[in-house]
Biotite code that builds the C-alpha atoms (Angstrom):
import biotite.structure as struc

atoms = struc.array([
    struc.Atom([131.442, 110.808, 110.410], chain_id="A", res_id=1, res_name="UNK", atom_name="CA", element="C"),
    struc.Atom([129.739, 108.044, 112.369], chain_id="A", res_id=2, res_name="UNK", atom_name="CA", element="C"),
    struc.Atom([126.441, 108.715, 110.568], chain_id="A", res_id=3, res_name="UNK", atom_name="CA", element="C"),
    struc.Atom([128.139, 108.688, 107.185], chain_id="A", res_id=4, res_name="UNK", atom_name="CA", element="C"),
    struc.Atom([129.946, 105.442, 107.989], chain_id="A", res_id=5, res_name="UNK", atom_name="CA", element="C"),
    struc.Atom([126.709, 103.861, 109.202], chain_id="A", res_id=6, res_name="UNK", atom_name="CA", element="C"),
    struc.Atom([124.902, 104.817, 106.017], chain_id="A", res_id=7, res_name="UNK", atom_name="CA", element="C"),
    struc.Atom([127.728, 103.408, 103.912], chain_id="A", res_id=8, res_name="UNK", atom_name="CA", element="C"),
    struc.Atom([127.668, 100.123, 105.797], chain_id="A", res_id=9, res_name="UNK", atom_name="CA", element="C"),
    struc.Atom([123.888, 99.884, 105.461], chain_id="A", res_id=10, res_name="UNK", atom_name="CA", element="C"),
    struc.Atom([124.037, 100.490, 101.708], chain_id="A", res_id=11, res_name="UNK", atom_name="CA", element="C"),
    struc.Atom([126.825, 97.953, 101.283], chain_id="A", res_id=12, res_name="UNK", atom_name="CA", element="C"),
    struc.Atom([124.962, 95.341, 103.305], chain_id="A", res_id=13, res_name="UNK", atom_name="CA", element="C"),
    struc.Atom([121.779, 95.999, 101.319], chain_id="A", res_id=14, res_name="UNK", atom_name="CA", element="C"),
    struc.Atom([123.524, 95.745, 97.943], chain_id="A", res_id=15, res_name="UNK", atom_name="CA", element="C"),
    struc.Atom([125.496, 92.647, 98.917], chain_id="A", res_id=16, res_name="UNK", atom_name="CA", element="C"),
    struc.Atom([122.520, 90.747, 100.314], chain_id="A", res_id=17, res_name="UNK", atom_name="CA", element="C"),
    struc.Atom([120.242, 91.713, 97.437], chain_id="A", res_id=18, res_name="UNK", atom_name="CA", element="C"),
    struc.Atom([122.787, 90.527, 94.854], chain_id="A", res_id=19, res_name="UNK", atom_name="CA", element="C"),
    struc.Atom([123.346, 87.227, 96.644], chain_id="A", res_id=20, res_name="UNK", atom_name="CA", element="C"),
    struc.Atom([119.612, 86.553, 96.813], chain_id="A", res_id=21, res_name="UNK", atom_name="CA", element="C"),
    struc.Atom([118.867, 87.564, 93.231], chain_id="A", res_id=22, res_name="UNK", atom_name="CA", element="C"),
    struc.Atom([121.762, 85.481, 91.887], chain_id="A", res_id=23, res_name="UNK", atom_name="CA", element="C"),
    struc.Atom([120.603, 82.423, 93.802], chain_id="A", res_id=24, res_name="UNK", atom_name="CA", element="C"),
    struc.Atom([123.719, 82.241, 95.940], chain_id="A", res_id=25, res_name="UNK", atom_name="CA", element="C"),
    struc.Atom([121.398, 82.397, 98.946], chain_id="A", res_id=26, res_name="UNK", atom_name="CA", element="C"),
    struc.Atom([118.471, 80.180, 97.878], chain_id="A", res_id=27, res_name="UNK", atom_name="CA", element="C"),
    struc.Atom([114.868, 80.487, 98.932], chain_id="A", res_id=28, res_name="UNK", atom_name="CA", element="C"),
    struc.Atom([114.131, 79.041, 102.350], chain_id="A", res_id=29, res_name="UNK", atom_name="CA", element="C"),
    struc.Atom([117.526, 79.986, 103.783], chain_id="A", res_id=30, res_name="UNK", atom_name="CA", element="C"),
    struc.Atom([117.423, 81.397, 107.306], chain_id="A", res_id=31, res_name="UNK", atom_name="CA", element="C"),
    struc.Atom([119.591, 84.488, 107.716], chain_id="A", res_id=32, res_name="UNK", atom_name="CA", element="C"),
    struc.Atom([121.460, 85.258, 110.914], chain_id="A", res_id=33, res_name="UNK", atom_name="CA", element="C"),
    struc.Atom([122.529, 88.784, 111.794], chain_id="A", res_id=34, res_name="UNK", atom_name="CA", element="C"),
    struc.Atom([125.673, 87.805, 113.677], chain_id="A", res_id=35, res_name="UNK", atom_name="CA", element="C"),
    struc.Atom([127.045, 85.548, 110.955], chain_id="A", res_id=36, res_name="UNK", atom_name="CA", element="C"),
    struc.Atom([126.333, 88.070, 108.193], chain_id="A", res_id=37, res_name="UNK", atom_name="CA", element="C"),
    struc.Atom([127.798, 90.935, 110.204], chain_id="A", res_id=38, res_name="UNK", atom_name="CA", element="C"),
    struc.Atom([130.989, 88.981, 110.776], chain_id="A", res_id=39, res_name="UNK", atom_name="CA", element="C"),
    struc.Atom([131.172, 88.001, 107.110], chain_id="A", res_id=40, res_name="UNK", atom_name="CA", element="C"),
    struc.Atom([130.738, 91.614, 105.973], chain_id="A", res_id=41, res_name="UNK", atom_name="CA", element="C"),
    struc.Atom([132.981, 92.931, 108.752], chain_id="A", res_id=42, res_name="UNK", atom_name="CA", element="C"),
    struc.Atom([130.368, 95.421, 109.955], chain_id="A", res_id=43, res_name="UNK", atom_name="CA", element="C"),
    struc.Atom([128.102, 95.757, 112.973], chain_id="A", res_id=44, res_name="UNK", atom_name="CA", element="C"),
    struc.Atom([124.742, 94.014, 113.288], chain_id="A", res_id=45, res_name="UNK", atom_name="CA", element="C"),
    struc.Atom([122.726, 97.236, 112.963], chain_id="A", res_id=46, res_name="UNK", atom_name="CA", element="C"),
    struc.Atom([123.290, 97.855, 109.216], chain_id="A", res_id=47, res_name="UNK", atom_name="CA", element="C"),
    struc.Atom([122.718, 94.154, 108.532], chain_id="A", res_id=48, res_name="UNK", atom_name="CA", element="C"),
    struc.Atom([119.404, 94.309, 110.405], chain_id="A", res_id=49, res_name="UNK", atom_name="CA", element="C"),
    struc.Atom([118.441, 97.474, 108.494], chain_id="A", res_id=50, res_name="UNK", atom_name="CA", element="C"),
    struc.Atom([119.308, 95.812, 105.175], chain_id="A", res_id=51, res_name="UNK", atom_name="CA", element="C"),
    struc.Atom([117.190, 92.754, 105.982], chain_id="A", res_id=52, res_name="UNK", atom_name="CA", element="C"),
    struc.Atom([114.257, 94.957, 107.009], chain_id="A", res_id=53, res_name="UNK", atom_name="CA", element="C"),
    struc.Atom([114.523, 96.792, 103.681], chain_id="A", res_id=54, res_name="UNK", atom_name="CA", element="C"),
    struc.Atom([114.666, 93.538, 101.714], chain_id="A", res_id=55, res_name="UNK", atom_name="CA", element="C"),
    struc.Atom([111.567, 92.388, 103.575], chain_id="A", res_id=56, res_name="UNK", atom_name="CA", element="C"),
    struc.Atom([109.781, 95.520, 102.373], chain_id="A", res_id=57, res_name="UNK", atom_name="CA", element="C"),
    struc.Atom([110.942, 94.715, 98.831], chain_id="A", res_id=58, res_name="UNK", atom_name="CA", element="C"),
    struc.Atom([109.530, 91.202, 99.137], chain_id="A", res_id=59, res_name="UNK", atom_name="CA", element="C"),
    struc.Atom([112.784, 89.252, 98.930], chain_id="A", res_id=60, res_name="UNK", atom_name="CA", element="C"),
    struc.Atom([112.803, 88.241, 102.611], chain_id="A", res_id=61, res_name="UNK", atom_name="CA", element="C"),
    struc.Atom([110.106, 87.327, 105.091], chain_id="A", res_id=62, res_name="UNK", atom_name="CA", element="C"),
    struc.Atom([110.070, 87.500, 108.845], chain_id="A", res_id=63, res_name="UNK", atom_name="CA", element="C"),
    struc.Atom([110.197, 84.208, 110.698], chain_id="A", res_id=64, res_name="UNK", atom_name="CA", element="C"),
    struc.Atom([108.002, 83.455, 113.692], chain_id="A", res_id=65, res_name="UNK", atom_name="CA", element="C"),
    struc.Atom([110.092, 83.917, 116.779], chain_id="A", res_id=66, res_name="UNK", atom_name="CA", element="C"),
    struc.Atom([112.351, 86.477, 115.116], chain_id="A", res_id=67, res_name="UNK", atom_name="CA", element="C"),
    struc.Atom([114.799, 86.641, 112.240], chain_id="A", res_id=68, res_name="UNK", atom_name="CA", element="C"),
    struc.Atom([114.445, 86.521, 108.485], chain_id="A", res_id=69, res_name="UNK", atom_name="CA", element="C"),
    struc.Atom([114.251, 83.942, 105.705], chain_id="A", res_id=70, res_name="UNK", atom_name="CA", element="C"),
    struc.Atom([114.806, 84.232, 101.938], chain_id="A", res_id=71, res_name="UNK", atom_name="CA", element="C"),
    struc.Atom([111.482, 83.950, 100.124], chain_id="A", res_id=72, res_name="UNK", atom_name="CA", element="C"),
    struc.Atom([110.792, 81.383, 97.443], chain_id="A", res_id=73, res_name="UNK", atom_name="CA", element="C"),
    struc.Atom([108.477, 82.196, 94.552], chain_id="A", res_id=74, res_name="UNK", atom_name="CA", element="C"),
    struc.Atom([106.366, 80.017, 92.280], chain_id="A", res_id=75, res_name="UNK", atom_name="CA", element="C"),
    struc.Atom([105.632, 80.563, 88.608], chain_id="A", res_id=76, res_name="UNK", atom_name="CA", element="C"),
    struc.Atom([102.199, 81.836, 89.648], chain_id="A", res_id=77, res_name="UNK", atom_name="CA", element="C"),
    struc.Atom([103.857, 84.398, 91.899], chain_id="A", res_id=78, res_name="UNK", atom_name="CA", element="C"),
    struc.Atom([105.890, 85.685, 88.960], chain_id="A", res_id=79, res_name="UNK", atom_name="CA", element="C"),
    struc.Atom([102.801, 85.987, 86.757], chain_id="A", res_id=80, res_name="UNK", atom_name="CA", element="C"),
    struc.Atom([100.934, 87.774, 89.531], chain_id="A", res_id=81, res_name="UNK", atom_name="CA", element="C"),
    struc.Atom([103.818, 90.205, 90.057], chain_id="A", res_id=82, res_name="UNK", atom_name="CA", element="C"),
    struc.Atom([103.911, 91.051, 86.349], chain_id="A", res_id=83, res_name="UNK", atom_name="CA", element="C"),
    struc.Atom([100.130, 91.536, 86.314], chain_id="A", res_id=84, res_name="UNK", atom_name="CA", element="C"),
    struc.Atom([100.308, 93.819, 89.352], chain_id="A", res_id=85, res_name="UNK", atom_name="CA", element="C"),
    struc.Atom([102.948, 95.943, 87.641], chain_id="A", res_id=86, res_name="UNK", atom_name="CA", element="C"),
    struc.Atom([100.745, 96.130, 84.553], chain_id="A", res_id=87, res_name="UNK", atom_name="CA", element="C"),
    struc.Atom([97.738, 97.250, 86.586], chain_id="A", res_id=88, res_name="UNK", atom_name="CA", element="C"),
    struc.Atom([99.763, 99.929, 88.382], chain_id="A", res_id=89, res_name="UNK", atom_name="CA", element="C"),
    struc.Atom([101.411, 101.201, 85.205], chain_id="A", res_id=90, res_name="UNK", atom_name="CA", element="C"),
    struc.Atom([98.038, 101.206, 83.485], chain_id="A", res_id=91, res_name="UNK", atom_name="CA", element="C"),
    struc.Atom([96.624, 103.327, 86.281], chain_id="A", res_id=92, res_name="UNK", atom_name="CA", element="C"),
    struc.Atom([99.633, 105.657, 86.096], chain_id="A", res_id=93, res_name="UNK", atom_name="CA", element="C"),
    struc.Atom([99.161, 106.072, 82.341], chain_id="A", res_id=94, res_name="UNK", atom_name="CA", element="C"),
    struc.Atom([95.429, 106.730, 82.684], chain_id="A", res_id=95, res_name="UNK", atom_name="CA", element="C"),
    struc.Atom([95.951, 109.337, 85.403], chain_id="A", res_id=96, res_name="UNK", atom_name="CA", element="C"),
    struc.Atom([98.645, 111.056, 83.346], chain_id="A", res_id=97, res_name="UNK", atom_name="CA", element="C"),
    struc.Atom([96.353, 111.218, 80.324], chain_id="A", res_id=98, res_name="UNK", atom_name="CA", element="C"),
    struc.Atom([93.369, 112.442, 82.316], chain_id="A", res_id=99, res_name="UNK", atom_name="CA", element="C"),
    struc.Atom([95.335, 115.099, 84.206], chain_id="A", res_id=100, res_name="UNK", atom_name="CA", element="C"),
    struc.Atom([97.316, 116.216, 81.194], chain_id="A", res_id=101, res_name="UNK", atom_name="CA", element="C"),
    struc.Atom([101.096, 116.299, 81.002], chain_id="A", res_id=102, res_name="UNK", atom_name="CA", element="C"),
    struc.Atom([103.307, 119.360, 80.628], chain_id="A", res_id=103, res_name="UNK", atom_name="CA", element="C"),
    struc.Atom([104.975, 119.683, 77.239], chain_id="A", res_id=104, res_name="UNK", atom_name="CA", element="C"),
    struc.Atom([108.465, 119.560, 78.735], chain_id="A", res_id=105, res_name="UNK", atom_name="CA", element="C"),
    struc.Atom([107.744, 116.192, 80.366], chain_id="A", res_id=106, res_name="UNK", atom_name="CA", element="C"),
    struc.Atom([106.419, 114.804, 77.094], chain_id="A", res_id=107, res_name="UNK", atom_name="CA", element="C"),
    struc.Atom([109.602, 115.973, 75.403], chain_id="A", res_id=108, res_name="UNK", atom_name="CA", element="C"),
    struc.Atom([111.661, 114.093, 78.001], chain_id="A", res_id=109, res_name="UNK", atom_name="CA", element="C"),
    struc.Atom([109.841, 110.778, 77.640], chain_id="A", res_id=110, res_name="UNK", atom_name="CA", element="C"),
    struc.Atom([109.794, 111.079, 73.834], chain_id="A", res_id=111, res_name="UNK", atom_name="CA", element="C"),
    struc.Atom([113.570, 111.546, 73.947], chain_id="A", res_id=112, res_name="UNK", atom_name="CA", element="C"),
    struc.Atom([113.876, 108.233, 75.783], chain_id="A", res_id=113, res_name="UNK", atom_name="CA", element="C"),
    struc.Atom([111.697, 106.548, 73.146], chain_id="A", res_id=114, res_name="UNK", atom_name="CA", element="C"),
    struc.Atom([113.972, 107.946, 70.401], chain_id="A", res_id=115, res_name="UNK", atom_name="CA", element="C"),
    struc.Atom([117.046, 106.538, 72.135], chain_id="A", res_id=116, res_name="UNK", atom_name="CA", element="C"),
    struc.Atom([115.297, 103.181, 72.470], chain_id="A", res_id=117, res_name="UNK", atom_name="CA", element="C"),
    struc.Atom([114.745, 103.223, 68.701], chain_id="A", res_id=118, res_name="UNK", atom_name="CA", element="C"),
    struc.Atom([118.498, 103.440, 68.228], chain_id="A", res_id=119, res_name="UNK", atom_name="CA", element="C"),
    struc.Atom([119.007, 100.468, 70.539], chain_id="A", res_id=120, res_name="UNK", atom_name="CA", element="C"),
    struc.Atom([116.620, 98.205, 68.635], chain_id="A", res_id=121, res_name="UNK", atom_name="CA", element="C"),
    struc.Atom([118.321, 98.855, 65.282], chain_id="A", res_id=122, res_name="UNK", atom_name="CA", element="C"),
    struc.Atom([117.455, 97.219, 61.987], chain_id="A", res_id=123, res_name="UNK", atom_name="CA", element="C"),
    struc.Atom([118.849, 93.692, 62.347], chain_id="A", res_id=124, res_name="UNK", atom_name="CA", element="C"),
    struc.Atom([119.535, 91.198, 65.168], chain_id="A", res_id=125, res_name="UNK", atom_name="CA", element="C"),
    struc.Atom([123.188, 92.176, 65.311], chain_id="A", res_id=126, res_name="UNK", atom_name="CA", element="C"),
    struc.Atom([122.227, 95.823, 65.828], chain_id="A", res_id=127, res_name="UNK", atom_name="CA", element="C"),
    struc.Atom([120.418, 95.266, 69.122], chain_id="A", res_id=128, res_name="UNK", atom_name="CA", element="C"),
    struc.Atom([122.084, 96.951, 72.091], chain_id="A", res_id=129, res_name="UNK", atom_name="CA", element="C"),
    struc.Atom([120.600, 94.956, 74.945], chain_id="A", res_id=130, res_name="UNK", atom_name="CA", element="C"),
    struc.Atom([122.444, 96.612, 77.816], chain_id="A", res_id=131, res_name="UNK", atom_name="CA", element="C"),
    struc.Atom([121.559, 100.137, 76.694], chain_id="A", res_id=132, res_name="UNK", atom_name="CA", element="C"),
    struc.Atom([117.996, 99.060, 75.911], chain_id="A", res_id=133, res_name="UNK", atom_name="CA", element="C"),
    struc.Atom([117.552, 97.621, 79.395], chain_id="A", res_id=134, res_name="UNK", atom_name="CA", element="C"),
    struc.Atom([118.737, 100.828, 81.074], chain_id="A", res_id=135, res_name="UNK", atom_name="CA", element="C"),
    struc.Atom([116.653, 103.103, 78.853], chain_id="A", res_id=136, res_name="UNK", atom_name="CA", element="C"),
    struc.Atom([113.630, 100.852, 79.239], chain_id="A", res_id=137, res_name="UNK", atom_name="CA", element="C"),
    struc.Atom([113.931, 101.239, 83.011], chain_id="A", res_id=138, res_name="UNK", atom_name="CA", element="C"),
    struc.Atom([114.152, 105.012, 82.518], chain_id="A", res_id=139, res_name="UNK", atom_name="CA", element="C"),
    struc.Atom([111.014, 104.976, 80.364], chain_id="A", res_id=140, res_name="UNK", atom_name="CA", element="C"),
    struc.Atom([109.006, 103.117, 82.977], chain_id="A", res_id=141, res_name="UNK", atom_name="CA", element="C"),
    struc.Atom([110.255, 105.412, 85.732], chain_id="A", res_id=142, res_name="UNK", atom_name="CA", element="C"),
    struc.Atom([109.199, 108.465, 83.724], chain_id="A", res_id=143, res_name="UNK", atom_name="CA", element="C"),
    struc.Atom([105.837, 106.854, 82.960], chain_id="A", res_id=144, res_name="UNK", atom_name="CA", element="C"),
    struc.Atom([105.166, 106.427, 86.678], chain_id="A", res_id=145, res_name="UNK", atom_name="CA", element="C"),
    struc.Atom([106.281, 110.011, 87.353], chain_id="A", res_id=146, res_name="UNK", atom_name="CA", element="C"),
    struc.Atom([103.814, 111.354, 84.772], chain_id="A", res_id=147, res_name="UNK", atom_name="CA", element="C"),
    struc.Atom([100.981, 110.207, 87.028], chain_id="A", res_id=148, res_name="UNK", atom_name="CA", element="C"),
    struc.Atom([102.114, 112.699, 89.679], chain_id="A", res_id=149, res_name="UNK", atom_name="CA", element="C"),
    struc.Atom([100.825, 110.233, 92.258], chain_id="A", res_id=150, res_name="UNK", atom_name="CA", element="C"),
    struc.Atom([103.243, 109.555, 95.098], chain_id="A", res_id=151, res_name="UNK", atom_name="CA", element="C"),
    struc.Atom([101.237, 106.485, 96.092], chain_id="A", res_id=152, res_name="UNK", atom_name="CA", element="C"),
    struc.Atom([101.373, 104.888, 92.643], chain_id="A", res_id=153, res_name="UNK", atom_name="CA", element="C"),
    struc.Atom([105.052, 105.744, 92.225], chain_id="A", res_id=154, res_name="UNK", atom_name="CA", element="C"),
    struc.Atom([105.851, 104.170, 95.596], chain_id="A", res_id=155, res_name="UNK", atom_name="CA", element="C"),
    struc.Atom([103.848, 101.008, 94.911], chain_id="A", res_id=156, res_name="UNK", atom_name="CA", element="C"),
    struc.Atom([105.343, 100.650, 91.443], chain_id="A", res_id=157, res_name="UNK", atom_name="CA", element="C"),
    struc.Atom([108.846, 100.929, 92.870], chain_id="A", res_id=158, res_name="UNK", atom_name="CA", element="C"),
    struc.Atom([107.923, 98.232, 95.345], chain_id="A", res_id=159, res_name="UNK", atom_name="CA", element="C"),
    struc.Atom([106.550, 95.966, 92.598], chain_id="A", res_id=160, res_name="UNK", atom_name="CA", element="C"),
    struc.Atom([109.595, 96.494, 90.370], chain_id="A", res_id=161, res_name="UNK", atom_name="CA", element="C"),
    struc.Atom([111.993, 95.728, 93.224], chain_id="A", res_id=162, res_name="UNK", atom_name="CA", element="C"),
    struc.Atom([111.236, 92.055, 92.641], chain_id="A", res_id=163, res_name="UNK", atom_name="CA", element="C"),
    struc.Atom([113.739, 91.270, 89.872], chain_id="A", res_id=164, res_name="UNK", atom_name="CA", element="C"),
    struc.Atom([111.354, 89.099, 87.883], chain_id="A", res_id=165, res_name="UNK", atom_name="CA", element="C"),
    struc.Atom([108.738, 91.881, 87.849], chain_id="A", res_id=166, res_name="UNK", atom_name="CA", element="C"),
    struc.Atom([110.999, 94.623, 86.517], chain_id="A", res_id=167, res_name="UNK", atom_name="CA", element="C"),
    struc.Atom([110.313, 95.883, 82.967], chain_id="A", res_id=168, res_name="UNK", atom_name="CA", element="C"),
    struc.Atom([113.466, 94.270, 81.543], chain_id="A", res_id=169, res_name="UNK", atom_name="CA", element="C"),
    struc.Atom([113.449, 91.128, 83.683], chain_id="A", res_id=170, res_name="UNK", atom_name="CA", element="C"),
    struc.Atom([113.504, 88.607, 80.831], chain_id="A", res_id=171, res_name="UNK", atom_name="CA", element="C"),
    struc.Atom([115.860, 90.174, 78.307], chain_id="A", res_id=172, res_name="UNK", atom_name="CA", element="C"),
    struc.Atom([119.116, 88.201, 78.508], chain_id="A", res_id=173, res_name="UNK", atom_name="CA", element="C"),
    struc.Atom([122.043, 89.790, 76.732], chain_id="A", res_id=174, res_name="UNK", atom_name="CA", element="C"),
    struc.Atom([122.525, 88.290, 73.247], chain_id="A", res_id=175, res_name="UNK", atom_name="CA", element="C"),
    struc.Atom([120.529, 85.194, 74.199], chain_id="A", res_id=176, res_name="UNK", atom_name="CA", element="C"),
    struc.Atom([117.725, 83.991, 71.961], chain_id="A", res_id=177, res_name="UNK", atom_name="CA", element="C"),
    struc.Atom([118.326, 87.204, 70.091], chain_id="A", res_id=178, res_name="UNK", atom_name="CA", element="C"),
    struc.Atom([115.926, 86.661, 67.184], chain_id="A", res_id=179, res_name="UNK", atom_name="CA", element="C"),
    struc.Atom([112.941, 85.938, 69.406], chain_id="A", res_id=180, res_name="UNK", atom_name="CA", element="C"),
    struc.Atom([113.776, 88.697, 71.838], chain_id="A", res_id=181, res_name="UNK", atom_name="CA", element="C"),
    struc.Atom([114.349, 91.104, 68.970], chain_id="A", res_id=182, res_name="UNK", atom_name="CA", element="C"),
    struc.Atom([110.731, 90.562, 67.906], chain_id="A", res_id=183, res_name="UNK", atom_name="CA", element="C"),
    struc.Atom([109.523, 91.271, 71.422], chain_id="A", res_id=184, res_name="UNK", atom_name="CA", element="C"),
    struc.Atom([111.621, 94.448, 71.520], chain_id="A", res_id=185, res_name="UNK", atom_name="CA", element="C"),
    struc.Atom([110.057, 95.705, 68.299], chain_id="A", res_id=186, res_name="UNK", atom_name="CA", element="C"),
    struc.Atom([106.551, 95.088, 69.676], chain_id="A", res_id=187, res_name="UNK", atom_name="CA", element="C"),
    struc.Atom([107.463, 96.702, 72.989], chain_id="A", res_id=188, res_name="UNK", atom_name="CA", element="C"),
    struc.Atom([108.887, 99.728, 71.236], chain_id="A", res_id=189, res_name="UNK", atom_name="CA", element="C"),
    struc.Atom([105.704, 100.164, 69.192], chain_id="A", res_id=190, res_name="UNK", atom_name="CA", element="C"),
    struc.Atom([103.777, 100.074, 72.452], chain_id="A", res_id=191, res_name="UNK", atom_name="CA", element="C"),
    struc.Atom([106.080, 102.710, 73.965], chain_id="A", res_id=192, res_name="UNK", atom_name="CA", element="C"),
    struc.Atom([105.238, 105.063, 71.122], chain_id="A", res_id=193, res_name="UNK", atom_name="CA", element="C"),
    struc.Atom([101.491, 104.322, 71.264], chain_id="A", res_id=194, res_name="UNK", atom_name="CA", element="C"),
    struc.Atom([101.486, 104.789, 75.018], chain_id="A", res_id=195, res_name="UNK", atom_name="CA", element="C"),
    struc.Atom([103.092, 108.217, 74.847], chain_id="A", res_id=196, res_name="UNK", atom_name="CA", element="C"),
    struc.Atom([100.740, 109.185, 72.021], chain_id="A", res_id=197, res_name="UNK", atom_name="CA", element="C"),
    struc.Atom([97.670, 108.137, 74.025], chain_id="A", res_id=198, res_name="UNK", atom_name="CA", element="C"),
    struc.Atom([98.825, 110.136, 77.030], chain_id="A", res_id=199, res_name="UNK", atom_name="CA", element="C"),
    struc.Atom([99.521, 113.174, 74.876], chain_id="A", res_id=200, res_name="UNK", atom_name="CA", element="C"),
    struc.Atom([96.048, 112.922, 73.298], chain_id="A", res_id=201, res_name="UNK", atom_name="CA", element="C"),
    struc.Atom([94.440, 112.644, 76.753], chain_id="A", res_id=202, res_name="UNK", atom_name="CA", element="C"),
    struc.Atom([93.060, 109.178, 75.908], chain_id="A", res_id=203, res_name="UNK", atom_name="CA", element="C"),
    struc.Atom([92.995, 107.699, 79.390], chain_id="A", res_id=204, res_name="UNK", atom_name="CA", element="C"),
    struc.Atom([91.278, 104.366, 78.705], chain_id="A", res_id=205, res_name="UNK", atom_name="CA", element="C"),
    struc.Atom([93.504, 103.686, 75.692], chain_id="A", res_id=206, res_name="UNK", atom_name="CA", element="C"),
    struc.Atom([96.671, 104.581, 77.599], chain_id="A", res_id=207, res_name="UNK", atom_name="CA", element="C"),
    struc.Atom([95.695, 102.240, 80.428], chain_id="A", res_id=208, res_name="UNK", atom_name="CA", element="C"),
    struc.Atom([94.945, 99.349, 78.052], chain_id="A", res_id=209, res_name="UNK", atom_name="CA", element="C"),
    struc.Atom([98.250, 99.762, 76.202], chain_id="A", res_id=210, res_name="UNK", atom_name="CA", element="C"),
    struc.Atom([100.249, 99.885, 79.444], chain_id="A", res_id=211, res_name="UNK", atom_name="CA", element="C"),
    struc.Atom([98.603, 96.723, 80.761], chain_id="A", res_id=212, res_name="UNK", atom_name="CA", element="C"),
    struc.Atom([99.184, 94.901, 77.475], chain_id="A", res_id=213, res_name="UNK", atom_name="CA", element="C"),
    struc.Atom([102.755, 96.155, 77.436], chain_id="A", res_id=214, res_name="UNK", atom_name="CA", element="C"),
    struc.Atom([103.485, 94.435, 80.759], chain_id="A", res_id=215, res_name="UNK", atom_name="CA", element="C"),
    struc.Atom([102.514, 91.126, 79.153], chain_id="A", res_id=216, res_name="UNK", atom_name="CA", element="C"),
    struc.Atom([105.630, 91.304, 76.990], chain_id="A", res_id=217, res_name="UNK", atom_name="CA", element="C"),
    struc.Atom([107.551, 90.175, 80.071], chain_id="A", res_id=218, res_name="UNK", atom_name="CA", element="C"),
    struc.Atom([105.138, 87.286, 80.580], chain_id="A", res_id=219, res_name="UNK", atom_name="CA", element="C"),
    struc.Atom([105.533, 86.189, 76.969], chain_id="A", res_id=220, res_name="UNK", atom_name="CA", element="C"),
    struc.Atom([109.320, 86.249, 77.228], chain_id="A", res_id=221, res_name="UNK", atom_name="CA", element="C"),
    struc.Atom([109.193, 84.265, 80.460], chain_id="A", res_id=222, res_name="UNK", atom_name="CA", element="C"),
    struc.Atom([106.959, 81.592, 78.950], chain_id="A", res_id=223, res_name="UNK", atom_name="CA", element="C"),
    struc.Atom([109.257, 81.378, 75.933], chain_id="A", res_id=224, res_name="UNK", atom_name="CA", element="C"),
    struc.Atom([112.270, 80.767, 78.152], chain_id="A", res_id=225, res_name="UNK", atom_name="CA", element="C"),
    struc.Atom([110.543, 78.185, 80.343], chain_id="A", res_id=226, res_name="UNK", atom_name="CA", element="C"),
    struc.Atom([108.794, 76.293, 77.549], chain_id="A", res_id=227, res_name="UNK", atom_name="CA", element="C"),
    struc.Atom([110.937, 76.697, 74.428], chain_id="A", res_id=228, res_name="UNK", atom_name="CA", element="C"),
    struc.Atom([114.424, 77.856, 75.382], chain_id="A", res_id=229, res_name="UNK", atom_name="CA", element="C"),
    struc.Atom([115.247, 76.291, 78.739], chain_id="A", res_id=230, res_name="UNK", atom_name="CA", element="C"),
    struc.Atom([118.985, 76.680, 78.165], chain_id="A", res_id=231, res_name="UNK", atom_name="CA", element="C"),
    struc.Atom([118.485, 80.414, 78.782], chain_id="A", res_id=232, res_name="UNK", atom_name="CA", element="C"),
    struc.Atom([117.209, 79.883, 82.338], chain_id="A", res_id=233, res_name="UNK", atom_name="CA", element="C"),
    struc.Atom([120.668, 80.009, 83.872], chain_id="A", res_id=234, res_name="UNK", atom_name="CA", element="C"),
    struc.Atom([121.313, 83.295, 82.058], chain_id="A", res_id=235, res_name="UNK", atom_name="CA", element="C"),
    struc.Atom([118.373, 84.946, 83.807], chain_id="A", res_id=236, res_name="UNK", atom_name="CA", element="C"),
    struc.Atom([119.425, 85.572, 87.422], chain_id="A", res_id=237, res_name="UNK", atom_name="CA", element="C"),
    struc.Atom([115.917, 86.565, 88.460], chain_id="A", res_id=238, res_name="UNK", atom_name="CA", element="C"),
    struc.Atom([114.718, 82.985, 87.879], chain_id="A", res_id=239, res_name="UNK", atom_name="CA", element="C"),
    struc.Atom([117.004, 81.782, 90.672], chain_id="A", res_id=240, res_name="UNK", atom_name="CA", element="C"),
    struc.Atom([114.231, 82.888, 93.027], chain_id="A", res_id=241, res_name="UNK", atom_name="CA", element="C"),
    struc.Atom([111.557, 80.821, 91.270], chain_id="A", res_id=242, res_name="UNK", atom_name="CA", element="C"),
    struc.Atom([110.816, 77.255, 92.317], chain_id="A", res_id=243, res_name="UNK", atom_name="CA", element="C"),
    struc.Atom([108.581, 74.730, 90.596], chain_id="A", res_id=244, res_name="UNK", atom_name="CA", element="C"),
])
């Protein structure tokens, strides 16, 4: 029972701290103290320490000289770099999948996700199901990584996507700027289909190029928000981590 309770406390501390950081409630540069957080969460210091170590691995915290942790701040360049890194890793995953060949059952599974994504995009702006799209899009990218059958790439991709602004659906606010984001969804969905087709046809170079271009959808949406639709910034929690 003690082990189970400890695991529960660790998971709760991890979820709570991650949400506070991502939402901006604990801004970049904030020093975190185990004792204070443990008292606030009404748990021991051990699960709090474990949660902060995990968030350091994810890139949301950094260790401070002399001990302890601090919430990281990110620049616009950091965000662009994170998106590019995800694109490179997903491109490599797609190329490996195409070169190795993918079992028919796995292709059926990822094609089923693409079909469900089609239903989410719909015909008109009012037909877009953003919440369902975001979840299915995450599923698609998880399956894409799995097709590589590379534990190293899967692990590094999970690490890259743990940064909220580098996740595949980072800049898709619900119902916000719907016409512009609808266009990006249509393009992204075309790329999903082309990507699966390239993998199925064993076209490694093409699959890699499509995957890397696909990641740039997120960059385009980010630039649109920052340059043309700044009122959407507060609706994108991931941008709470980004400083000028």
